[in-house]
N, C-alpha and C positions, 0 to 999 in steps of 0.2 A: 312484073311491072308495078303492081300495087305495093309490093314490098320495097322496091327501089324508091318509089315516090314517098313512102312512109319514112324511109331512111333519110331522104333529102329534107323532109319537113323537120324531123327530129334533130338532124344535124344542124339545120339552120338556126334552131333555137338554142341548142346546147353548145355549138361551136367546138365539138369534140368528137371526131369520127369514131374513136374506140368506144366511148361511152354511148354514142348513138347506136352502134351495132348491138351493144348489150341491151339497150332499151328496146330496140326493134325485135330482137330475138325473143325477149320476154313477152312483148305484146303478141307476136305471132304464136308463141307457145300457148299463152293463156287463151287466145282466141280459138285455137284448134282444140285445146283441152275442153273448153266450154262447149264447143260444137259437138264433140264426141262424148260428152258426159263425164269427162275426167277433170272437171274444174278443180283447181287447187284452192282450198280454203285454209289459209294459214291459221286462223283462229281455231277452227275445228281441230286441226292436227295438233296444235299446241295443247289444247284442252285434253285431247285424248292421250297425248304423251304424258301429260301431268297425271291423269287418272291412272295410267298404266304404272307410272313410277310409284305412286302411292300404294297401289295394290301389290306391287312387287315387294315393297317394304313390309306390307302387312303379312304376306305369306312367309317372308323371311323371318319375321318376328314370331309367327305362329303358323307352322306348317299344317296344323289341323283346322285352320280357318277355311272351311270348304266354300263358304259364301264368297270369300275373296278370291279363292281359286276359280270359282265359277265366273265371276265378273271379269277377272283378269284373262281367263281363257277366251271369253266372249269378245273382249276388246281386241285381243291379239288376232283372233280369227277374223274379225271384221277388218283388221288391217292387213289381212292376207298372210299373216305369220303363223301358218298352221302347224308347223313343226314345234314352235314354241308353245302354242296354245294347247297342243295335244296332251302334254303332261299335266297341265292344270285341269283340263276337263276330265282326265282320267281320275284325278283325285276327287273332283267335285261329284262325279257320277256315283262314287261309292256311298255317298250319304244323301244324294239328291236324285235318286232314281225315279222319283215320282214327279219330277219337274220336266215339263215339255221342253222348256228352253235348254236345260242341261242335256237332255237326250239329243236334241237337235244339234247343238254345237259339238257335243262329243261325237255324234255320227258324222257331222260335216268334217271334223278334223280327221277322222278315220278314212273317209272317202278321199280326202285330199292328200293323205300320207301313205296310200298304198294298201289299205285294208278295206276294200269295197264291200265284201260280204258282211263284215262286222258293222261297217258304217251304215249299210242299209237296214240292218236290224235295229239300230238305235234310232234311225230316222222314222222307221215304222212305229217304234215305241212312242216317239214324240207325237205321232198322229193318233195313236190309240188314246193317249192321255188327253190330247186336245186336237180334234180333227181340223180345226180352223187355225192352228198355230201358224204364225208368221205369214198369214194371207197367201198361202201356197208356196212358201219358201222351201219346205221339205219336198213337196212334189216336184218343184223345179230342179232341186239338187239331185233327186233320184232320176228324173228324166235325163238330165245332162250326163250323169254317170252311166246310165244305160246306153245312151247314144254314143258315148266315147268308147264303150266296150263293144259296140257293134250290134247291140240288141235293139233294133229300131222299133220292134213291136212293143216291147216293155217301155221304151222311151215314149212312144206315142200314147200309151195308156196313162203314164204319169203326167205327161204334158197336157193331155186333155183334162185330167183331174185338176191340174193347176188352173187352167183357164175357166173351168167350170166353177171353181171356188172363187177365183179372182179374175173376172173378165177383163180387168184393166192391166193384167200382167203382160207387158210388151214382150219380155223375155219368154214368158210362157207360150205366147203365140208363135214366136220365132222357133221355139223348140218343137212345137206341133208341126210347123212347116218343114223343119229340118228332118224330123222323123218320117213325115209323109214322103218327102223327097227321097230319103234313104230307102223307103219301101217301094219306090217306083211310081208314086202317084204325084206327078208333077202338077197336074191341074189343081188338086186339093192343096198342095204346098203353096202354090201361087196365091190361092185364096186366103190361106192362113197368114202369109206374109202381108197381104193386103189388110187383113184384120189386125195385125200387129201395128200397122201404121194408123189405122182408125182408132185403136185403143190409145195410142200415144196422143193423137189429136184431141181425144176426149178427156185427157188428164188435166187437172188444174195446173196452173203455171208452176207452182212451187214444187211439183212432183216431176215435171218434165226433164229437168236437168239430169237426174240420175238415170233416166231411161233413154237418153239420147244415143248411147252406144248401141242399144238394141234396135232403136229406130234405124240407125245407120246400117246395121246388119240386115234388118228386114228389107230395106231398100236395095242393098247390094244383092241379096239372095233373090229378090223378086225380079231384078233385071236379068239374072243369070238363069232363071228357070226356063 
């Protein structure tokens, strides 16, 4: 009903039903994306695409530029392009094995491209170099990998490590709850999902958008426990 009313208002001003449909679809999409934490920021994506293009040119000009391979792999991984990122991180790790960031992203690419054992090794190496690297990002990645492989005990250990280091990690609390639920402890899982919601509520406004998808997951999981 609200969507129809929105269409009526937009069409009233535009006097063009087809254009009004396009505008309404865009508004509904952006509203849903913002609610779920997948808000599209054109400026951010344009800047990232530009940075990727510059780095791609840099490594094309000099394949031995490991710093550019590292930055390019990191940006591609952040964009979810793990297959593309993996090759660049493989070249970067050869000369940057003492970098927590390089070990983390190389490990993440391995986890996402079907080499979990090797990926875990580099993740753990990142934590050895800097136990606080990424504010629990390695622990979260390791917990999710363990959960996906069916090892809920290992997942629970890593997820607890994540929220111990970063109590504001909404995703971390969700993973704790999912691991507890997989282990048969529904009461503890419900409490962890509740803690995920509390962690979200305590976040400053500018950090909440990126965590909305995990808030939504926590609410869904808590209802179903």
